[in-house]
PLY file of the C-alpha trace (Angstrom):
ply
format ascii 1.0
element vertex 413
property float x
property float y
property float z
element edge 412
property int vertex1
property int vertex2
end_header
172.62 -333.53 -193.22
171.57 -331.21 -190.41
168.54 -333.34 -189.70
170.65 -336.49 -189.44
172.97 -334.73 -187.01
170.09 -333.70 -184.77
168.42 -337.13 -184.91
171.74 -338.61 -183.79
171.90 -335.95 -181.08
168.39 -336.90 -180.00
169.19 -340.61 -179.73
172.41 -340.01 -177.79
170.67 -337.52 -175.51
167.87 -339.98 -174.80
170.46 -342.63 -173.88
172.12 -340.15 -171.51
168.77 -339.16 -170.00
167.68 -342.75 -169.42
171.02 -343.64 -167.83
171.10 -340.51 -165.69
167.42 -341.01 -164.87
168.11 -344.42 -163.38
170.78 -342.86 -161.17
168.52 -339.92 -160.34
165.75 -342.23 -159.16
168.11 -343.63 -156.56
168.55 -340.09 -155.22
164.86 -339.11 -155.36
164.51 -338.31 -159.10
166.43 -335.05 -159.28
169.99 -333.78 -159.81
171.13 -331.94 -156.69
174.62 -330.64 -155.94
174.48 -328.93 -152.56
172.34 -325.80 -153.01
172.29 -326.27 -156.81
169.46 -328.09 -158.62
170.14 -328.95 -162.27
167.11 -329.69 -164.46
167.96 -330.87 -167.99
165.23 -331.58 -170.50
164.69 -332.76 -174.05
161.40 -332.62 -175.97
160.54 -334.04 -179.38
157.43 -332.71 -181.15
155.87 -333.85 -184.40
153.45 -331.25 -185.79
151.05 -331.22 -188.72
150.19 -327.62 -189.68
147.65 -327.00 -192.45
148.60 -323.32 -192.94
152.30 -322.85 -192.23
152.45 -319.32 -193.72
149.26 -318.15 -191.96
148.00 -316.98 -195.33
144.49 -316.53 -196.70
145.49 -317.15 -200.30
145.45 -313.42 -201.09
147.92 -312.03 -198.56
150.69 -310.36 -200.55
153.17 -310.50 -197.65
153.14 -314.29 -197.35
152.53 -317.31 -199.51
149.05 -318.78 -199.86
147.74 -321.61 -197.69
150.15 -324.53 -197.54
150.54 -327.49 -195.19
153.55 -329.40 -193.92
154.88 -331.72 -191.24
157.31 -330.05 -188.81
159.69 -331.78 -186.41
160.73 -329.73 -183.37
163.69 -330.75 -181.20
163.71 -328.73 -177.97
166.67 -329.13 -175.57
166.72 -327.25 -172.28
168.67 -326.93 -169.06
167.90 -324.93 -165.92
170.29 -324.27 -163.01
168.57 -323.16 -159.81
170.81 -322.12 -156.92
168.98 -321.71 -153.61
169.81 -318.92 -151.18
167.35 -320.61 -148.82
164.95 -318.16 -147.18
166.76 -315.24 -148.84
165.85 -316.18 -152.43
167.66 -317.80 -155.33
169.54 -317.52 -158.62
168.41 -319.10 -161.90
170.26 -319.61 -165.17
168.80 -321.48 -168.10
168.77 -322.24 -171.82
165.93 -323.30 -174.12
166.43 -324.22 -177.77
163.91 -324.96 -180.50
165.07 -326.50 -183.79
162.32 -326.86 -186.42
162.60 -329.03 -189.56
159.99 -328.99 -192.34
159.34 -332.19 -194.29
158.63 -330.65 -197.72
160.80 -327.53 -197.82
163.92 -327.25 -195.68
164.25 -323.57 -196.70
161.60 -323.00 -194.03
163.71 -324.61 -191.28
164.38 -322.34 -188.32
166.08 -322.39 -184.95
165.47 -320.36 -181.80
167.66 -319.89 -178.73
166.62 -318.44 -175.37
168.82 -317.63 -172.40
167.34 -316.86 -168.98
168.86 -315.30 -165.87
167.07 -314.51 -162.63
168.11 -313.21 -159.22
165.70 -312.83 -156.33
167.24 -311.72 -153.01
165.79 -310.47 -149.74
168.18 -309.62 -146.91
167.24 -310.03 -143.24
167.51 -306.23 -142.92
164.71 -305.80 -145.49
166.77 -305.07 -148.61
165.15 -306.40 -151.82
167.06 -307.00 -155.07
165.68 -308.55 -158.24
167.05 -309.08 -161.76
165.28 -310.89 -164.60
166.82 -311.12 -168.07
165.57 -312.95 -171.16
167.64 -313.08 -174.35
166.04 -314.50 -177.49
167.60 -315.25 -180.85
164.79 -316.19 -183.24
164.01 -317.23 -186.81
160.48 -318.53 -186.33
157.50 -317.34 -188.43
155.38 -316.20 -185.49
156.28 -312.51 -185.69
156.87 -309.84 -183.08
154.30 -308.38 -180.69
153.16 -306.02 -183.47
152.80 -309.04 -185.83
155.54 -307.82 -188.16
156.15 -310.53 -190.81
153.71 -312.92 -189.18
153.88 -316.24 -191.06
157.20 -315.50 -192.80
159.90 -318.11 -191.97
163.59 -317.30 -191.57
162.98 -313.75 -190.26
166.20 -313.46 -188.25
166.12 -311.22 -185.19
167.09 -311.00 -181.55
165.84 -309.18 -178.51
166.90 -308.76 -174.91
164.48 -307.96 -172.09
166.02 -306.81 -168.77
163.94 -306.02 -165.67
165.53 -304.92 -162.39
164.27 -303.75 -159.02
165.76 -302.67 -155.71
163.90 -301.69 -152.59
163.27 -302.09 -148.92
160.62 -303.91 -146.88
159.51 -302.35 -143.60
158.30 -304.68 -140.85
156.74 -307.06 -143.37
154.01 -304.46 -144.02
155.36 -301.90 -146.52
157.68 -302.05 -149.52
159.36 -299.20 -151.34
160.82 -300.12 -154.75
162.75 -298.53 -157.61
162.80 -300.07 -161.10
164.99 -299.96 -164.18
163.98 -301.88 -167.30
165.69 -302.08 -170.68
164.48 -303.72 -173.87
166.32 -303.91 -177.21
165.27 -305.52 -180.48
167.29 -305.96 -183.68
166.59 -307.60 -187.03
169.44 -308.96 -189.16
168.31 -307.74 -192.58
168.34 -304.06 -193.59
164.86 -304.37 -195.10
163.58 -304.96 -191.53
165.42 -302.08 -189.85
162.16 -300.21 -189.17
161.69 -302.70 -186.31
164.98 -301.98 -184.52
164.45 -300.08 -181.31
165.59 -299.78 -177.70
163.47 -298.80 -174.70
164.75 -297.45 -171.38
162.31 -297.30 -168.48
162.65 -296.11 -164.87
160.02 -296.32 -162.18
159.09 -296.26 -158.52
156.45 -298.07 -156.49
154.97 -298.65 -153.07
153.35 -301.84 -151.80
151.16 -302.44 -148.72
150.27 -305.85 -147.28
146.49 -306.16 -147.18
146.24 -309.92 -146.51
148.82 -312.44 -145.19
149.93 -313.37 -148.76
148.57 -310.41 -150.75
150.06 -306.96 -151.39
148.42 -303.95 -152.99
150.67 -301.76 -155.16
150.90 -298.42 -156.94
153.67 -297.91 -159.54
154.80 -295.11 -161.82
157.05 -295.52 -164.88
158.64 -293.11 -167.33
160.18 -294.48 -170.51
161.78 -293.57 -173.81
161.75 -295.62 -177.03
164.38 -294.92 -179.67
164.39 -296.39 -183.20
168.15 -296.53 -183.60
168.39 -297.79 -187.21
166.25 -296.91 -190.19
165.18 -298.11 -193.63
165.89 -295.88 -196.61
164.37 -292.39 -196.32
163.74 -292.52 -192.58
165.88 -290.37 -190.29
165.96 -289.24 -186.67
163.87 -286.21 -187.71
160.86 -288.25 -188.92
160.99 -291.60 -187.13
158.50 -292.78 -184.49
160.63 -292.14 -181.35
158.46 -291.43 -178.31
158.40 -290.99 -174.55
155.66 -292.18 -172.22
154.38 -292.11 -168.63
152.44 -294.98 -167.08
150.63 -295.48 -163.78
149.76 -299.01 -162.66
147.71 -300.29 -159.73
146.81 -303.78 -158.58
147.56 -306.77 -156.38
150.60 -309.03 -156.26
150.35 -312.43 -154.59
153.10 -314.37 -152.87
154.13 -317.73 -154.43
152.66 -319.62 -151.44
149.17 -318.14 -151.95
146.33 -320.25 -153.37
145.98 -317.68 -156.13
149.39 -316.81 -157.62
150.51 -314.04 -159.92
149.59 -310.38 -160.34
146.45 -308.35 -161.02
147.74 -305.31 -162.92
145.81 -302.44 -164.61
146.83 -298.88 -165.43
146.91 -295.94 -167.81
149.59 -294.64 -170.16
150.33 -291.36 -171.96
152.51 -291.41 -175.11
154.20 -288.39 -176.73
156.08 -288.53 -180.06
159.32 -286.60 -180.50
158.73 -285.74 -184.18
155.81 -284.00 -185.89
155.38 -286.23 -188.96
156.62 -289.48 -190.50
158.55 -289.84 -193.77
155.33 -289.58 -195.84
154.16 -286.43 -194.04
151.48 -288.07 -191.87
151.21 -286.38 -188.47
152.18 -288.12 -185.25
149.44 -287.61 -182.65
150.07 -288.01 -178.93
147.76 -290.61 -177.44
146.72 -292.27 -174.20
144.77 -295.34 -173.19
144.24 -297.87 -170.40
146.67 -300.79 -170.17
146.74 -304.18 -168.47
149.22 -306.92 -167.70
147.40 -309.44 -165.51
148.49 -313.05 -165.07
146.86 -315.24 -162.41
146.95 -318.94 -161.53
144.47 -320.65 -159.17
144.44 -324.19 -157.76
141.01 -324.83 -156.21
141.94 -328.49 -155.67
145.09 -330.58 -155.88
143.98 -331.85 -159.32
142.74 -328.61 -160.92
144.74 -325.58 -162.10
143.11 -322.52 -163.69
144.96 -319.71 -165.46
143.75 -316.25 -166.47
145.58 -313.57 -168.45
144.31 -310.08 -169.37
146.42 -307.84 -171.61
146.09 -304.36 -173.11
148.82 -302.40 -174.93
149.51 -300.08 -177.86
151.61 -301.66 -180.67
153.46 -299.31 -183.02
154.01 -300.61 -186.57
157.60 -299.32 -186.86
159.97 -296.39 -187.26
158.60 -295.34 -190.65
154.88 -294.84 -190.03
152.30 -293.35 -187.66
150.31 -296.61 -187.82
149.62 -298.50 -184.59
146.92 -300.69 -183.06
145.34 -301.14 -179.64
145.83 -304.77 -178.60
143.29 -306.06 -176.07
143.16 -309.72 -175.12
142.09 -312.35 -172.61
142.99 -316.03 -172.25
141.78 -318.82 -169.96
143.48 -322.17 -169.39
142.54 -325.30 -167.46
144.63 -328.31 -166.45
142.55 -331.10 -164.94
144.08 -334.33 -163.65
141.75 -337.13 -164.76
143.76 -340.07 -163.51
146.90 -340.01 -161.39
149.11 -339.82 -164.51
146.71 -338.39 -167.13
145.74 -334.70 -167.43
143.34 -332.83 -169.70
144.51 -329.46 -171.07
141.96 -326.91 -172.32
142.61 -323.31 -173.35
140.90 -320.44 -175.15
142.06 -316.93 -176.05
140.62 -313.87 -177.77
142.23 -310.58 -178.72
141.13 -307.57 -180.72
143.48 -305.39 -182.78
142.02 -301.95 -183.44
144.23 -300.26 -186.05
144.77 -296.49 -186.17
146.30 -294.34 -188.93
146.49 -297.31 -191.28
147.20 -296.11 -194.84
146.84 -299.46 -196.61
143.81 -300.68 -194.65
141.80 -297.69 -193.29
139.53 -298.63 -190.41
141.05 -302.08 -190.08
140.26 -304.19 -187.03
141.09 -307.84 -186.40
139.42 -310.43 -184.17
141.88 -313.13 -183.16
140.77 -316.48 -181.76
142.71 -319.41 -180.37
141.55 -322.69 -178.84
143.52 -325.68 -177.60
142.58 -329.18 -176.45
145.12 -331.75 -175.35
146.15 -334.54 -173.03
149.36 -335.10 -171.08
150.47 -338.47 -169.74
153.22 -338.73 -167.11
154.91 -342.06 -167.69
157.04 -341.48 -164.60
158.51 -338.51 -162.70
160.75 -337.46 -165.57
159.14 -338.89 -168.72
155.96 -337.59 -170.39
153.98 -337.93 -173.59
151.19 -335.78 -174.93
148.98 -334.86 -177.85
146.99 -331.74 -178.61
145.05 -329.83 -181.22
145.28 -326.03 -181.64
142.97 -323.86 -183.73
143.83 -320.27 -184.65
141.81 -317.75 -186.63
142.18 -314.11 -187.61
138.95 -312.46 -188.79
139.98 -309.10 -190.23
137.92 -306.30 -191.75
140.69 -306.39 -194.36
140.00 -309.77 -195.94
143.49 -310.43 -197.25
144.74 -310.59 -193.64
142.28 -313.34 -192.69
143.54 -316.83 -191.93
142.65 -320.04 -190.14
145.23 -322.52 -188.92
144.91 -326.05 -187.55
147.79 -327.77 -185.80
147.96 -331.35 -184.55
150.90 -332.15 -182.30
152.38 -335.22 -180.61
154.96 -334.61 -177.87
157.52 -336.78 -176.08
159.58 -335.15 -173.33
162.24 -336.03 -170.79
162.79 -333.70 -167.80
164.19 -334.49 -164.38
0 1
1 2
2 3
3 4
4 5
5 6
6 7
7 8
8 9
9 10
10 11
11 12
12 13
13 14
14 15
15 16
16 17
17 18
18 19
19 20
20 21
21 22
22 23
23 24
24 25
25 26
26 27
27 28
28 29
29 30
30 31
31 32
32 33
33 34
34 35
35 36
36 37
37 38
38 39
39 40
40 41
41 42
42 43
43 44
44 45
45 46
46 47
47 48
48 49
49 50
50 51
51 52
52 53
53 54
54 55
55 56
56 57
57 58
58 59
59 60
60 61
61 62
62 63
63 64
64 65
65 66
66 67
67 68
68 69
69 70
70 71
71 72
72 73
73 74
74 75
75 76
76 77
77 78
78 79
79 80
80 81
81 82
82 83
83 84
84 85
85 86
86 87
87 88
88 89
89 90
90 91
91 92
92 93
93 94
94 95
95 96
96 97
97 98
98 99
99 100
100 101
101 102
102 103
103 104
104 105
105 106
106 107
107 108
108 109
109 110
110 111
111 112
112 113
113 114
114 115
115 116
116 117
117 118
118 119
119 120
120 121
121 122
122 123
123 124
124 125
125 126
126 127
127 128
128 129
129 130
130 131
131 132
132 133
133 134
134 135
135 136
136 137
137 138
138 139
139 140
140 141
141 142
142 143
143 144
144 145
145 146
146 147
147 148
148 149
149 150
150 151
151 152
152 153
153 154
154 155
155 156
156 157
157 158
158 159
159 160
160 161
161 162
162 163
163 164
164 165
165 166
166 167
167 168
168 169
169 170
170 171
171 172
172 173
173 174
174 175
175 176
176 177
177 178
178 179
179 180
180 181
181 182
182 183
183 184
184 185
185 186
186 187
187 188
188 189
189 190
190 191
191 192
192 193
193 194
194 195
195 196
196 197
197 198
198 199
199 200
200 201
201 202
202 203
203 204
204 205
205 206
206 207
207 208
208 209
209 210
210 211
211 212
212 213
213 214
214 215
215 216
216 217
217 218
218 219
219 220
220 221
221 222
222 223
223 224
224 225
225 226
226 227
227 228
228 229
229 230
230 231
231 232
232 233
233 234
234 235
235 236
236 237
237 238
238 239
239 240
240 241
241 242
242 243
243 244
244 245
245 246
246 247
247 248
248 249
249 250
250 251
251 252
252 253
253 254
254 255
255 256
256 257
257 258
258 259
259 260
260 261
261 262
262 263
263 264
264 265
265 266
266 267
267 268
268 269
269 270
270 271
271 272
272 273
273 274
274 275
275 276
276 277
277 278
278 279
279 280
280 281
281 282
282 283
283 284
284 285
285 286
286 287
287 288
288 289
289 290
290 291
291 292
292 293
293 294
294 295
295 296
296 297
297 298
298 299
299 300
300 301
301 302
302 303
303 304
304 305
305 306
306 307
307 308
308 309
309 310
310 311
311 312
312 313
313 314
314 315
315 316
316 317
317 318
318 319
319 320
320 321
321 322
322 323
323 324
324 325
325 326
326 327
327 328
328 329
329 330
330 331
331 332
332 333
333 334
334 335
335 336
336 337
337 338
338 339
339 340
340 341
341 342
342 343
343 344
344 345
345 346
346 347
347 348
348 349
349 350
350 351
351 352
352 353
353 354
354 355
355 356
356 357
357 358
358 359
359 360
360 361
361 362
362 363
363 364
364 365
365 366
366 367
367 368
368 369
369 370
370 371
371 372
372 373
373 374
374 375
375 376
376 377
377 378
378 379
379 380
380 381
381 382
382 383
383 384
384 385
385 386
386 387
387 388
388 389
389 390
390 391
391 392
392 393
393 394
394 395
395 396
396 397
397 398
398 399
399 400
400 401
401 402
402 403
403 404
404 405
405 406
406 407
407 408
408 409
409 410
410 411
411 412
């Protein structure tokens, strides 16, 4: 019944898009109302996945290897209000409704809401707000891979990042930051994953090239596990505080290379001595990274590079964590005026510490993607791609390989 409703929704939406698209072409192919640009979109994906539970056949937390066809219906809308040279305001929604052919108990739906404010006054005042709210059921897990491969794991999280500062003579910037992150799972059995993080910081930036700024930032944060599974209390949970120093380069949007080069170091201190089983919490420190760069050497070539390093705690009820170090590279190459080749590769290593069930565990994670994208016109596209994923773990029951074949049809204008 639900599937029929959404197929009807898809057909009606396509009719609306095609009708509105004809009108939009007369006005240059976009929906503009004064300073407001409205960008609606609708994407239909048909996916064949040969390992929907990301299982190895022996993993006790998921089912064994199983395949299925999955239909994803992805509506979106973005409102972008221009403040001209002073910045802009963004508000958007992205949905993802997944339907499995063989077992509709695996069906899931995700919702994302986005808000952004970027403002720079003529006097030099800088204000920025970025907020992402996600309501999820998908089987792709959290950053610490909790319940990876398990469908219908209901949860939500909200990620708020704010900044306020002042720019001096287009040469120096002084900034203060406040960030807040909260995550909550619906089911009590998952309460070890419920936490909130408050973070404050300060930074200075110096222009070193016309479109490039060097920066130094300091952050102090506190993470609180605010709900607990049975047996865990405030006196033995994994609450901690931390200090981080970050240094790097940030590049203006008009630069040939866009994004941010960001490396640093962090120190973590736990508030309790031991977890519920008596294992000792040990303070720790390590280098960190959050680098995301995009480069366009020519009008037809776009390269992307991401470097990441972080510590991932397993939850409120254990001292277990892993160091997560990864790199990814992506290429988009226009072959013909309407046809593009998409190539991507990623690798990450998970080095587990204090693991009771799998002592000395480490995982090598691989991902590769190859696809094509065809722009039928300014607002209509079609594509196809193949994605390969593999986890090679020293603990064999956590191994998996996954092959996905996807066909995409999208309308955006």
